[in-house]
PDBQT receptor file of N, H, CA, C and O in Angstrom, charges set to zero:
ATOM      1  N   MET A   1      67.804  51.600-129.666  1.00  0.00    +0.000 N 
ATOM      2  CA  MET A   1      66.700  50.569-129.032  1.00  0.00    +0.000 C 
ATOM      3  C   MET A   1      67.680  48.939-129.425  1.00  0.00    +0.000 C 
ATOM      4  O   MET A   1      67.819  48.725-130.630  1.00  0.00    +0.000 OA
ATOM      5  N   PRO A   2      68.016  48.370-128.896  1.00  0.00    +0.000 N 
ATOM      6  CA  PRO A   2      67.822  46.927-128.723  1.00  0.00    +0.000 C 
ATOM      7  C   PRO A   2      66.815  46.155-129.204  1.00  0.00    +0.000 C 
ATOM      8  O   PRO A   2      65.756  46.017-128.591  1.00  0.00    +0.000 OA
ATOM      9  N   CYS A   3      67.123  45.475-130.579  1.00  0.00    +0.000 N 
ATOM     10  H   CYS A   3      67.983  45.587-131.077  1.00  0.00    +0.000 HD
ATOM     11  CA  CYS A   3      66.151  44.750-131.501  1.00  0.00    +0.000 C 
ATOM     12  C   CYS A   3      65.319  43.635-130.727  1.00  0.00    +0.000 C 
ATOM     13  O   CYS A   3      64.111  43.509-130.931  1.00  0.00    +0.000 OA
ATOM     14  N   ARG A   4      66.159  42.664-129.646  1.00  0.00    +0.000 N 
ATOM     15  H   ARG A   4      67.140  42.765-129.480  1.00  0.00    +0.000 HD
ATOM     16  CA  ARG A   4      65.526  41.735-128.518  1.00  0.00    +0.000 C 
ATOM     17  C   ARG A   4      63.920  42.555-128.236  1.00  0.00    +0.000 C 
ATOM     18  O   ARG A   4      62.844  41.967-128.350  1.00  0.00    +0.000 OA
ATOM     19  N   LYS A   5      64.047  43.757-127.921  1.00  0.00    +0.000 N 
ATOM     20  H   LYS A   5      64.920  44.234-127.829  1.00  0.00    +0.000 HD
ATOM     21  CA  LYS A   5      62.847  44.504-127.040  1.00  0.00    +0.000 C 
ATOM     22  C   LYS A   5      61.837  44.800-127.540  1.00  0.00    +0.000 C 
ATOM     23  O   LYS A   5      60.911  45.115-126.793  1.00  0.00    +0.000 OA
ATOM     24  N   VAL A   6      61.604  44.810-129.235  1.00  0.00    +0.000 N 
ATOM     25  H   VAL A   6      62.357  44.554-129.842  1.00  0.00    +0.000 HD
ATOM     26  CA  VAL A   6      60.876  45.003-130.072  1.00  0.00    +0.000 C 
ATOM     27  C   VAL A   6      60.306  43.782-130.121  1.00  0.00    +0.000 C 
ATOM     28  O   VAL A   6      60.882  42.697-130.192  1.00  0.00    +0.000 OA
ATOM     29  N   THR A   7      58.423  44.147-130.053  1.00  0.00    +0.000 N 
ATOM     30  H   THR A   7      57.955  45.029-129.995  1.00  0.00    +0.000 HD
ATOM     31  CA  THR A   7      57.700  42.992-130.161  1.00  0.00    +0.000 C 
ATOM     32  C   THR A   7      56.688  43.702-131.102  1.00  0.00    +0.000 C 
ATOM     33  O   THR A   7      56.606  44.918-131.274  1.00  0.00    +0.000 OA
ATOM     34  N   VAL A   8      55.684  42.422-131.870  1.00  0.00    +0.000 N 
ATOM     35  H   VAL A   8      55.751  41.434-131.731  1.00  0.00    +0.000 HD
ATOM     36  CA  VAL A   8      54.730  43.143-133.014  1.00  0.00    +0.000 C 
ATOM     37  C   VAL A   8      53.631  43.994-132.032  1.00  0.00    +0.000 C 
ATOM     38  O   VAL A   8      53.095  44.980-132.538  1.00  0.00    +0.000 OA
ATOM     39  N   GLU A   9      53.250  43.580-130.463  1.00  0.00    +0.000 N 
ATOM     40  H   GLU A   9      53.685  42.779-130.052  1.00  0.00    +0.000 HD
ATOM     41  CA  GLU A   9      52.691  44.376-129.845  1.00  0.00    +0.000 C 
ATOM     42  C   GLU A   9      53.225  45.745-129.166  1.00  0.00    +0.000 C 
ATOM     43  O   GLU A   9      52.474  46.325-128.382  1.00  0.00    +0.000 OA
ATOM     44  N   LYS A  10      54.519  46.280-129.454  1.00  0.00    +0.000 N 
ATOM     45  H   LYS A  10      55.129  45.809-130.091  1.00  0.00    +0.000 HD
ATOM     46  CA  LYS A  10      55.079  47.795-129.534  1.00  0.00    +0.000 C 
ATOM     47  C   LYS A  10      54.940  48.359-130.318  1.00  0.00    +0.000 C 
ATOM     48  O   LYS A  10      54.939  49.577-130.140  1.00  0.00    +0.000 OA
ATOM     49  N   VAL A  11      54.731  47.802-131.711  1.00  0.00    +0.000 N 
ATOM     50  H   VAL A  11      54.731  46.813-131.856  1.00  0.00    +0.000 HD
ATOM     51  CA  VAL A  11      54.844  48.163-132.883  1.00  0.00    +0.000 C 
ATOM     52  C   VAL A  11      53.132  48.369-132.877  1.00  0.00    +0.000 C 
ATOM     53  O   VAL A  11      52.830  49.562-132.918  1.00  0.00    +0.000 OA
ATOM     54  N   GLU A  12      52.524  47.884-132.855  1.00  0.00    +0.000 N 
ATOM     55  H   GLU A  12      52.769  46.915-132.822  1.00  0.00    +0.000 HD
ATOM     56  CA  GLU A  12      50.995  47.910-132.932  1.00  0.00    +0.000 C 
ATOM     57  C   GLU A  12      50.573  49.151-132.343  1.00  0.00    +0.000 C 
ATOM     58  O   GLU A  12      49.768  49.740-133.064  1.00  0.00    +0.000 OA
ATOM     59  N   GLU A  13      50.865  49.773-131.211  1.00  0.00    +0.000 N 
ATOM     60  H   GLU A  13      51.518  49.294-130.625  1.00  0.00    +0.000 HD
ATOM     61  CA  GLU A  13      50.589  50.231-129.729  1.00  0.00    +0.000 C 
ATOM     62  C   GLU A  13      51.042  51.792-130.516  1.00  0.00    +0.000 C 
ATOM     63  O   GLU A  13      50.420  52.853-130.467  1.00  0.00    +0.000 OA
ATOM     64  N   LYS A  14      52.119  51.536-131.111  1.00  0.00    +0.000 N 
ATOM     65  H   LYS A  14      52.624  50.674-131.151  1.00  0.00    +0.000 HD
ATOM     66  CA  LYS A  14      53.041  52.805-131.696  1.00  0.00    +0.000 C 
ATOM     67  C   LYS A  14      52.395  53.292-133.075  1.00  0.00    +0.000 C 
ATOM     68  O   LYS A  14      52.512  54.473-133.400  1.00  0.00    +0.000 OA
ATOM     69  N   ARG A  15      51.664  52.313-133.945  1.00  0.00    +0.000 N 
ATOM     70  H   ARG A  15      51.569  51.353-133.681  1.00  0.00    +0.000 HD
ATOM     71  CA  ARG A  15      50.533  52.208-134.889  1.00  0.00    +0.000 C 
ATOM     72  C   ARG A  15      49.409  53.428-134.743  1.00  0.00    +0.000 C 
ATOM     73  O   ARG A  15      49.116  54.473-135.324  1.00  0.00    +0.000 OA
ATOM     74  N   GLN A  16      48.973  52.662-133.631  1.00  0.00    +0.000 N 
ATOM     75  H   GLN A  16      49.210  51.813-133.159  1.00  0.00    +0.000 HD
ATOM     76  CA  GLN A  16      47.733  53.335-133.154  1.00  0.00    +0.000 C 
ATOM     77  C   GLN A  16      47.778  54.910-132.360  1.00  0.00    +0.000 C 
ATOM     78  O   GLN A  16      46.873  55.739-132.267  1.00  0.00    +0.000 OA
ATOM     79  N   GLU A  17      49.034  54.955-131.899  1.00  0.00    +0.000 N 
ATOM     80  H   GLU A  17      49.769  54.281-131.975  1.00  0.00    +0.000 HD
ATOM     81  CA  GLU A  17      49.524  56.499-131.371  1.00  0.00    +0.000 C 
ATOM     82  C   GLU A  17      49.538  56.990-132.204  1.00  0.00    +0.000 C 
ATOM     83  O   GLU A  17      48.368  57.313-132.410  1.00  0.00    +0.000 OA
ATOM     84  N   MET A  18      50.457  57.524-133.373  1.00  0.00    +0.000 N 
ATOM     85  H   MET A  18      51.407  57.261-133.205  1.00  0.00    +0.000 HD
ATOM     86  CA  MET A  18      50.160  57.597-134.645  1.00  0.00    +0.000 C 
ATOM     87  C   MET A  18      48.854  58.207-135.114  1.00  0.00    +0.000 C 
ATOM     88  O   MET A  18      48.363  59.326-134.962  1.00  0.00    +0.000 OA
ATOM     89  N   ILE A  19      48.267  56.604-136.017  1.00  0.00    +0.000 N 
ATOM     90  H   ILE A  19      48.666  55.695-136.141  1.00  0.00    +0.000 HD
ATOM     91  CA  ILE A  19      46.863  56.980-135.817  1.00  0.00    +0.000 C 
ATOM     92  C   ILE A  19      45.902  58.668-135.228  1.00  0.00    +0.000 C 
ATOM     93  O   ILE A  19      45.584  59.791-135.618  1.00  0.00    +0.000 OA
ATOM     94  N   LYS A  20      45.831  57.852-134.205  1.00  0.00    +0.000 N 
ATOM     95  H   LYS A  20      46.090  56.940-133.888  1.00  0.00    +0.000 HD
ATOM     96  CA  LYS A  20      45.321  58.677-132.661  1.00  0.00    +0.000 C 
ATOM     97  C   LYS A  20      46.042  60.516-133.382  1.00  0.00    +0.000 C 
ATOM     98  O   LYS A  20      45.304  61.384-133.848  1.00  0.00    +0.000 OA
ATOM     99  N   LEU A  21      47.476  60.625-133.264  1.00  0.00    +0.000 N 
ATOM    100  H   LEU A  21      48.076  59.920-132.886  1.00  0.00    +0.000 HD
ATOM    101  CA  LEU A  21      48.662  61.573-133.133  1.00  0.00    +0.000 C 
ATOM    102  C   LEU A  21      47.391  62.554-134.631  1.00  0.00    +0.000 C 
ATOM    103  O   LEU A  21      46.579  63.479-134.603  1.00  0.00    +0.000 OA
ATOM    104  N   GLY A  22      47.813  61.832-135.446  1.00  0.00    +0.000 N 
ATOM    105  H   GLY A  22      48.472  61.080-135.469  1.00  0.00    +0.000 HD
ATOM    106  CA  GLY A  22      47.237  62.159-136.941  1.00  0.00    +0.000 C 
ATOM    107  C   GLY A  22      45.979  62.833-137.269  1.00  0.00    +0.000 C 
ATOM    108  O   GLY A  22      45.824  63.862-137.925  1.00  0.00    +0.000 OA
ATOM    109  N   ALA A  23      44.790  61.812-136.502  1.00  0.00    +0.000 N 
ATOM    110  H   ALA A  23      44.917  60.975-135.969  1.00  0.00    +0.000 HD
ATOM    111  CA  ALA A  23      43.393  62.959-136.663  1.00  0.00    +0.000 C 
ATOM    112  C   ALA A  23      43.382  63.689-135.779  1.00  0.00    +0.000 C 
ATOM    113  O   ALA A  23      42.520  64.525-136.049  1.00  0.00    +0.000 OA
ATOM    114  N   ILE A  24      44.029  64.010-134.402  1.00  0.00    +0.000 N 
ATOM    115  H   ILE A  24      44.729  63.330-134.183  1.00  0.00    +0.000 HD
ATOM    116  CA  ILE A  24      43.989  65.898-133.704  1.00  0.00    +0.000 C 
ATOM    117  C   ILE A  24      44.892  66.696-134.342  1.00  0.00    +0.000 C 
ATOM    118  O   ILE A  24      44.523  67.869-134.383  1.00  0.00    +0.000 OA
ATOM    119  N   TYR A  25      45.748  66.517-134.759  1.00  0.00    +0.000 N 
ATOM    120  H   TYR A  25      46.048  65.564-134.726  1.00  0.00    +0.000 HD
ATOM    121  CA  TYR A  25      47.133  67.532-134.947  1.00  0.00    +0.000 C 
ATOM    122  C   TYR A  25      47.245  67.946-136.452  1.00  0.00    +0.000 C 
ATOM    123  O   TYR A  25      47.372  69.098-136.866  1.00  0.00    +0.000 OA
ATOM    124  N   GLY A  26      47.144  66.272-137.540  1.00  0.00    +0.000 N 
ATOM    125  H   GLY A  26      47.041  65.336-137.204  1.00  0.00    +0.000 HD
ATOM    126  CA  GLY A  26      47.351  66.362-138.858  1.00  0.00    +0.000 C 
ATOM    127  C   GLY A  26      47.870  65.733-139.025  1.00  0.00    +0.000 C 
ATOM    128  O   GLY A  26      48.531  65.583-137.998  1.00  0.00    +0.000 OA
ATOM    129  N   LEU A  27      48.429  64.451-140.352  1.00  0.00    +0.000 N 
ATOM    130  H   LEU A  27      47.892  64.573-141.186  1.00  0.00    +0.000 HD
ATOM    131  CA  LEU A  27      49.472  64.296-140.632  1.00  0.00    +0.000 C 
ATOM    132  C   LEU A  27      50.874  64.574-140.764  1.00  0.00    +0.000 C 
ATOM    133  O   LEU A  27      51.872  63.856-140.823  1.00  0.00    +0.000 OA
ATOM    134  N   THR A  28      50.615  66.193-140.804  1.00  0.00    +0.000 N 
ATOM    135  H   THR A  28      49.804  66.776-140.756  1.00  0.00    +0.000 HD
ATOM    136  CA  THR A  28      51.818  66.489-141.333  1.00  0.00    +0.000 C 
ATOM    137  C   THR A  28      53.001  67.339-139.791  1.00  0.00    +0.000 C 
ATOM    138  O   THR A  28      54.128  67.833-139.806  1.00  0.00    +0.000 OA
ATOM    139  N   SER A  29      51.871  67.099-138.574  1.00  0.00    +0.000 N 
ATOM    140  H   SER A  29      50.955  66.698-138.561  1.00  0.00    +0.000 HD
ATOM    141  CA  SER A  29      52.399  67.793-137.380  1.00  0.00    +0.000 C 
ATOM    142  C   SER A  29      53.432  67.105-137.058  1.00  0.00    +0.000 C 
ATOM    143  O   SER A  29      53.373  65.899-137.297  1.00  0.00    +0.000 OA
ATOM    144  N   LEU A  30      54.491  67.575-136.521  1.00  0.00    +0.000 N 
ATOM    145  H   LEU A  30      54.539  68.555-136.327  1.00  0.00    +0.000 HD
ATOM    146  CA  LEU A  30      55.841  67.557-135.591  1.00  0.00    +0.000 C 
ATOM    147  C   LEU A  30      55.459  66.085-135.071  1.00  0.00    +0.000 C 
ATOM    148  O   LEU A  30      56.034  65.160-135.643  1.00  0.00    +0.000 OA
ATOM    149  N   VAL A  31      54.522  65.760-134.013  1.00  0.00    +0.000 N 
ATOM    150  H   VAL A  31      54.056  66.512-133.548  1.00  0.00    +0.000 HD
ATOM    151  CA  VAL A  31      54.324  65.129-133.177  1.00  0.00    +0.000 C 
ATOM    152  C   VAL A  31      54.141  63.685-134.155  1.00  0.00    +0.000 C 
ATOM    153  O   VAL A  31      54.409  62.555-133.745  1.00  0.00    +0.000 OA
ATOM    154  N   THR A  32      53.788  63.906-135.093  1.00  0.00    +0.000 N 
ATOM    155  H   THR A  32      53.570  64.824-135.426  1.00  0.00    +0.000 HD
ATOM    156  CA  THR A  32      52.557  62.680-136.117  1.00  0.00    +0.000 C 
ATOM    157  C   THR A  32      54.146  62.402-136.931  1.00  0.00    +0.000 C 
ATOM    158  O   THR A  32      54.759  61.362-136.690  1.00  0.00    +0.000 OA
ATOM    159  N   VAL A  33      54.613  63.268-137.735  1.00  0.00    +0.000 N 
ATOM    160  H   VAL A  33      54.115  64.113-137.931  1.00  0.00    +0.000 HD
ATOM    161  CA  VAL A  33      55.608  62.665-138.079  1.00  0.00    +0.000 C 
ATOM    162  C   VAL A  33      56.801  61.656-137.428  1.00  0.00    +0.000 C 
ATOM    163  O   VAL A  33      57.303  60.573-137.728  1.00  0.00    +0.000 OA
ATOM    164  N   GLN A  34      56.966  62.772-136.239  1.00  0.00    +0.000 N 
ATOM    165  H   GLN A  34      56.558  63.651-135.995  1.00  0.00    +0.000 HD
ATOM    166  CA  GLN A  34      57.933  61.720-134.709  1.00  0.00    +0.000 C 
ATOM    167  C   GLN A  34      57.249  60.439-134.174  1.00  0.00    +0.000 C 
ATOM    168  O   GLN A  34      57.731  59.334-133.928  1.00  0.00    +0.000 OA
ATOM    169  N   ALA A  35      56.197  60.831-134.084  1.00  0.00    +0.000 N 
ATOM    170  H   ALA A  35      55.805  61.729-134.283  1.00  0.00    +0.000 HD
ATOM    171  CA  ALA A  35      55.715  59.647-134.166  1.00  0.00    +0.000 C 
ATOM    172  C   ALA A  35      55.842  58.369-135.371  1.00  0.00    +0.000 C 
ATOM    173  O   ALA A  35      55.987  57.185-135.066  1.00  0.00    +0.000 OA
ATOM    174  N   SER A  36      55.785  58.705-136.293  1.00  0.00    +0.000 N 
ATOM    175  H   SER A  36      55.667  59.667-136.541  1.00  0.00    +0.000 HD
ATOM    176  CA  SER A  36      55.519  58.214-137.452  1.00  0.00    +0.000 C 
ATOM    177  C   SER A  36      57.152  57.271-138.253  1.00  0.00    +0.000 C 
ATOM    178  O   SER A  36      57.224  56.483-139.195  1.00  0.00    +0.000 OA
ATOM    179  N   GLN A  37      58.447  57.965-137.138  1.00  0.00    +0.000 N 
ATOM    180  H   GLN A  37      58.389  58.605-136.372  1.00  0.00    +0.000 HD
ATOM    181  CA  GLN A  37      59.381  57.662-137.162  1.00  0.00    +0.000 C 
ATOM    182  C   GLN A  37      59.765  56.999-136.198  1.00  0.00    +0.000 C 
ATOM    183  O   GLN A  37      60.754  56.266-136.188  1.00  0.00    +0.000 OA
ATOM    184  N   GLU A  38      59.046  57.191-135.343  1.00  0.00    +0.000 N 
ATOM    185  H   GLU A  38      58.243  57.786-135.350  1.00  0.00    +0.000 HD
ATOM    186  CA  GLU A  38      59.505  56.241-134.391  1.00  0.00    +0.000 C 
ATOM    187  C   GLU A  38      58.980  54.599-134.442  1.00  0.00    +0.000 C 
ATOM    188  O   GLU A  38      59.505  53.595-133.960  1.00  0.00    +0.000 OA
ATOM    189  N   LEU A  39      57.581  54.787-135.322  1.00  0.00    +0.000 N 
ATOM    190  H   LEU A  39      57.154  55.602-135.713  1.00  0.00    +0.000 HD
ATOM    191  CA  LEU A  39      57.436  53.553-136.190  1.00  0.00    +0.000 C 
ATOM    192  C   LEU A  39      57.868  52.839-136.669  1.00  0.00    +0.000 C 
ATOM    193  O   LEU A  39      57.873  51.636-136.409  1.00  0.00    +0.000 OA
ATOM    194  N   ASP A  40      58.632  53.724-137.998  1.00  0.00    +0.000 N 
ATOM    195  H   ASP A  40      58.628  54.702-138.210  1.00  0.00    +0.000 HD
ATOM    196  CA  ASP A  40      59.641  52.992-138.617  1.00  0.00    +0.000 C 
ATOM    197  C   ASP A  40      60.915  52.497-137.996  1.00  0.00    +0.000 C 
ATOM    198  O   ASP A  40      61.577  51.543-138.407  1.00  0.00    +0.000 OA
ATOM    199  N   ARG A  41      61.191  53.279-136.925  1.00  0.00    +0.000 N 
ATOM    200  H   ARG A  41      60.654  54.054-136.591  1.00  0.00    +0.000 HD
ATOM    201  CA  ARG A  41      62.619  52.347-136.053  1.00  0.00    +0.000 C 
ATOM    202  C   ARG A  41      62.226  51.281-135.216  1.00  0.00    +0.000 C 
ATOM    203  O   ARG A  41      63.207  50.704-134.747  1.00  0.00    +0.000 OA
ATOM    204  N   LEU A  42      60.883  50.701-134.776  1.00  0.00    +0.000 N 
ATOM    205  H   LEU A  42      60.086  51.169-135.157  1.00  0.00    +0.000 HD
ATOM    206  CA  LEU A  42      60.387  49.836-134.443  1.00  0.00    +0.000 C 
ATOM    207  C   LEU A  42      60.073  48.953-135.647  1.00  0.00    +0.000 C 
ATOM    208  O   LEU A  42      60.412  47.832-135.269  1.00  0.00    +0.000 OA
ATOM    209  N   LEU A  43      59.572  48.844-136.997  1.00  0.00    +0.000 N 
ATOM    210  H   LEU A  43      59.296  49.755-137.304  1.00  0.00    +0.000 HD
ATOM    211  CA  LEU A  43      59.500  48.549-137.849  1.00  0.00    +0.000 C 
ATOM    212  C   LEU A  43      60.788  47.750-138.361  1.00  0.00    +0.000 C 
ATOM    213  O   LEU A  43      60.819  46.521-138.426  1.00  0.00    +0.000 OA
ATOM    214  N   ASN A  44      61.818  48.569-138.707  1.00  0.00    +0.000 N 
ATOM    215  H   ASN A  44      61.792  49.567-138.655  1.00  0.00    +0.000 HD
ATOM    216  CA  ASN A  44      63.357  48.103-138.878  1.00  0.00    +0.000 C 
ATOM    217  C   ASN A  44      63.851  47.142-138.204  1.00  0.00    +0.000 C 
ATOM    218  O   ASN A  44      64.169  46.070-138.718  1.00  0.00    +0.000 OA
ATOM    219  N   ALA A  45      63.985  47.437-136.866  1.00  0.00    +0.000 N 
ATOM    220  H   ALA A  45      63.727  48.309-136.448  1.00  0.00    +0.000 HD
ATOM    221  CA  ALA A  45      64.222  46.903-135.888  1.00  0.00    +0.000 C 
ATOM    222  C   ALA A  45      63.577  45.154-135.354  1.00  0.00    +0.000 C 
ATOM    223  O   ALA A  45      64.282  44.280-134.850  1.00  0.00    +0.000 OA
ATOM    224  N   LEU A  46      62.100  45.049-135.652  1.00  0.00    +0.000 N 
ATOM    225  H   LEU A  46      61.527  45.759-136.061  1.00  0.00    +0.000 HD
ATOM    226  CA  LEU A  46      61.243  44.193-135.202  1.00  0.00    +0.000 C 
ATOM    227  C   LEU A  46      62.506  43.162-136.537  1.00  0.00    +0.000 C 
ATOM    228  O   LEU A  46      63.295  42.229-136.383  1.00  0.00    +0.000 OA
ATOM    229  N   ALA A  47      61.977  44.187-138.006  1.00  0.00    +0.000 N 
ATOM    230  H   ALA A  47      61.337  44.945-138.131  1.00  0.00    +0.000 HD
ATOM    231  CA  ALA A  47      62.013  43.259-139.312  1.00  0.00    +0.000 C 
ATOM    232  C   ALA A  47      63.822  42.914-139.334  1.00  0.00    +0.000 C 
ATOM    233  O   ALA A  47      64.002  42.384-140.430  1.00  0.00    +0.000 OA
ATOM    234  N   SER A  48      65.133  42.994-138.622  1.00  0.00    +0.000 N 
ATOM    235  H   SER A  48      64.986  43.425-137.732  1.00  0.00    +0.000 HD
ATOM    236  CA  SER A  48      65.915  43.233-138.045  1.00  0.00    +0.000 C 
ATOM    237  C   SER A  48      66.120  41.698-137.711  1.00  0.00    +0.000 C 
ATOM    238  O   SER A  48      66.675  40.731-138.234  1.00  0.00    +0.000 OA
ATOM    239  N   LYS A  49      65.315  42.002-136.459  1.00  0.00    +0.000 N 
ATOM    240  H   LYS A  49      64.864  42.787-136.035  1.00  0.00    +0.000 HD
ATOM    241  CA  LYS A  49      65.418  40.406-135.045  1.00  0.00    +0.000 C 
ATOM    242  C   LYS A  49      64.724  39.276-136.207  1.00  0.00    +0.000 C 
ATOM    243  O   LYS A  49      65.167  38.135-136.336  1.00  0.00    +0.000 OA
ATOM    244  N   ARG A  50      63.790  39.716-136.854  1.00  0.00    +0.000 N 
ATOM    245  H   ARG A  50      63.431  40.643-136.749  1.00  0.00    +0.000 HD
ATOM    246  CA  ARG A  50      63.522  38.138-137.325  1.00  0.00    +0.000 C 
ATOM    247  C   ARG A  50      64.200  37.980-138.751  1.00  0.00    +0.000 C 
ATOM    248  O   ARG A  50      64.191  36.944-139.416  1.00  0.00    +0.000 OA
ATOM    249  N   ASP A  51      64.798  39.199-139.113  1.00  0.00    +0.000 N 
ATOM    250  H   ASP A  51      64.805  40.041-138.574  1.00  0.00    +0.000 HD
ATOM    251  CA  ASP A  51      66.001  38.230-140.546  1.00  0.00    +0.000 C 
ATOM    252  C   ASP A  51      67.274  37.962-139.456  1.00  0.00    +0.000 C 
ATOM    253  O   ASP A  51      68.176  37.813-140.280  1.00  0.00    +0.000 OA
ATOM    254  N   SER A  52      67.718  37.855-138.561  1.00  0.00    +0.000 N 
ATOM    255  H   SER A  52      66.985  37.976-137.892  1.00  0.00    +0.000 HD
ATOM    256  CA  SER A  52      68.939  37.425-137.703  1.00  0.00    +0.000 C 
ATOM    257  C   SER A  52      68.281  36.190-136.214  1.00  0.00    +0.000 C 
ATOM    258  O   SER A  52      69.076  35.765-135.376  1.00  0.00    +0.000 OA
ATOM    259  N   GLU A  53      66.968  35.869-136.190  1.00  0.00    +0.000 N 
ATOM    260  H   GLU A  53      66.322  36.214-136.871  1.00  0.00    +0.000 HD
ATOM    261  CA  GLU A  53      66.687  34.839-135.646  1.00  0.00    +0.000 C 
ATOM    262  C   GLU A  53      66.442  33.897-137.116  1.00  0.00    +0.000 C 
ATOM    263  O   GLU A  53      66.506  32.668-137.117  1.00  0.00    +0.000 OA
ATOM    264  N   TYR A  54      66.280  34.366-137.805  1.00  0.00    +0.000 N 
ATOM    265  H   TYR A  54      66.228  35.365-137.804  1.00  0.00    +0.000 HD
ATOM    266  CA  TYR A  54      65.606  33.352-138.995  1.00  0.00    +0.000 C 
ATOM    267  C   TYR A  54      67.210  32.417-140.132  1.00  0.00    +0.000 C 
ATOM    268  O   TYR A  54      67.134  31.337-140.718  1.00  0.00    +0.000 OA
ATOM    269  N   PHE A  55      68.789  33.637-140.034  1.00  0.00    +0.000 N 
ATOM    270  H   PHE A  55      68.851  34.514-139.558  1.00  0.00    +0.000 HD
ATOM    271  CA  PHE A  55      69.579  33.179-140.500  1.00  0.00    +0.000 C 
ATOM    272  C   PHE A  55      70.681  32.185-139.242  1.00  0.00    +0.000 C 
ATOM    273  O   PHE A  55      71.612  31.439-139.549  1.00  0.00    +0.000 OA
ATOM    274  N   SER A  56      70.272  32.443-138.099  1.00  0.00    +0.000 N 
ATOM    275  H   SER A  56      69.516  33.048-137.850  1.00  0.00    +0.000 HD
ATOM    276  CA  SER A  56      70.799  31.804-137.009  1.00  0.00    +0.000 C 
ATOM    277  C   SER A  56      69.740  30.702-137.112  1.00  0.00    +0.000 C 
ATOM    278  O   SER A  56      69.743  30.194-135.991  1.00  0.00    +0.000 OA
ATOM    279  N   PHE A  57      69.008  30.188-137.724  1.00  0.00    +0.000 N 
ATOM    280  H   PHE A  57      69.005  30.601-138.634  1.00  0.00    +0.000 HD
ATOM    281  CA  PHE A  57      68.179  29.014-137.721  1.00  0.00    +0.000 C 
ATOM    282  C   PHE A  57      68.700  28.098-138.551  1.00  0.00    +0.000 C 
ATOM    283  O   PHE A  57      69.149  26.955-138.462  1.00  0.00    +0.000 OA
ATOM    284  N   GLN A  58      68.446  29.233-139.720  1.00  0.00    +0.000 N 
ATOM    285  H   GLN A  58      68.081  30.161-139.792  1.00  0.00    +0.000 HD
ATOM    286  CA  GLN A  58      69.078  28.514-140.966  1.00  0.00    +0.000 C 
ATOM    287  C   GLN A  58      70.735  27.969-140.552  1.00  0.00    +0.000 C 
ATOM    288  O   GLN A  58      71.095  26.794-140.484  1.00  0.00    +0.000 OA
ATOM    289  N   LYS A  59      71.656  29.302-140.290  1.00  0.00    +0.000 N 
ATOM    290  H   LYS A  59      71.364  30.257-140.346  1.00  0.00    +0.000 HD
ATOM    291  CA  LYS A  59      73.210  28.435-140.278  1.00  0.00    +0.000 C 
ATOM    292  C   LYS A  59      73.275  27.040-138.824  1.00  0.00    +0.000 C 
ATOM    293  O   LYS A  59      74.191  26.229-138.688  1.00  0.00    +0.000 OA
ATOM    294  N   ALA A  60      72.337  27.121-138.157  1.00  0.00    +0.000 N 
ATOM    295  H   ALA A  60      71.593  27.780-138.267  1.00  0.00    +0.000 HD
ATOM    296  CA  ALA A  60      72.078  25.406-137.037  1.00  0.00    +0.000 C 
ATOM    297  C   ALA A  60      71.516  24.329-137.777  1.00  0.00    +0.000 C 
ATOM    298  O   ALA A  60      72.016  23.204-137.776  1.00  0.00    +0.000 OA
ATOM    299  N   ASN A  61      70.695  24.578-138.283  1.00  0.00    +0.000 N 
ATOM    300  H   ASN A  61      70.289  25.492-138.284  1.00  0.00    +0.000 HD
ATOM    301  CA  ASN A  61      70.047  23.581-139.252  1.00  0.00    +0.000 C 
ATOM    302  C   ASN A  61      70.794  23.381-140.468  1.00  0.00    +0.000 C 
ATOM    303  O   ASN A  61      70.599  22.227-140.850  1.00  0.00    +0.000 OA
ATOM    304  N   ARG A  62      71.491  23.951-141.166  1.00  0.00    +0.000 N 
ATOM    305  H   ARG A  62      71.649  24.888-140.855  1.00  0.00    +0.000 HD
ATOM    306  CA  ARG A  62      72.798  23.281-141.835  1.00  0.00    +0.000 C 
ATOM    307  C   ARG A  62      73.465  22.612-141.863  1.00  0.00    +0.000 C 
ATOM    308  O   ARG A  62      73.961  22.210-142.916  1.00  0.00    +0.000 OA
ATOM    309  N   TYR A  63      73.793  22.167-140.639  1.00  0.00    +0.000 N 
ATOM    310  H   TYR A  63      73.389  22.493-139.784  1.00  0.00    +0.000 HD
ATOM    311  CA  TYR A  63      74.915  20.827-139.930  1.00  0.00    +0.000 C 
ATOM    312  C   TYR A  63      73.789  19.740-139.991  1.00  0.00    +0.000 C 
ATOM    313  O   TYR A  63      74.280  18.626-139.810  1.00  0.00    +0.000 OA
ATOM    314  N   PHE A  64      72.397  19.708-140.193  1.00  0.00    +0.000 N 
ATOM    315  H   PHE A  64      71.998  20.613-140.339  1.00  0.00    +0.000 HD
ATOM    316  CA  PHE A  64      71.566  18.467-140.223  1.00  0.00    +0.000 C 
ATOM    317  C   PHE A  64      71.444  18.250-141.566  1.00  0.00    +0.000 C 
ATOM    318  O   PHE A  64      70.804  17.284-141.979  1.00  0.00    +0.000 OA
TER     319      PHE A  64
C-alpha cells in the first residue's frame, strides 16, 4: 500500500471497523485480528508518510 494514499480518515475507519468486529466476533477471532493487522499497516504507513514529509521539510529548510 503506497503510503501517500494513507489518511487519518482511513485509519479511523479501519479502527471503527475493528472495534465493531471485535464486539461481534470477539477480540481473538480471525476477522478481528486481520482488521487489527490492517490497522497496524495503515498506522505504520501513516507514520512513515509523516516522517518522510518531516525530513523532506527539514532538508529543504536547512539551506535557508
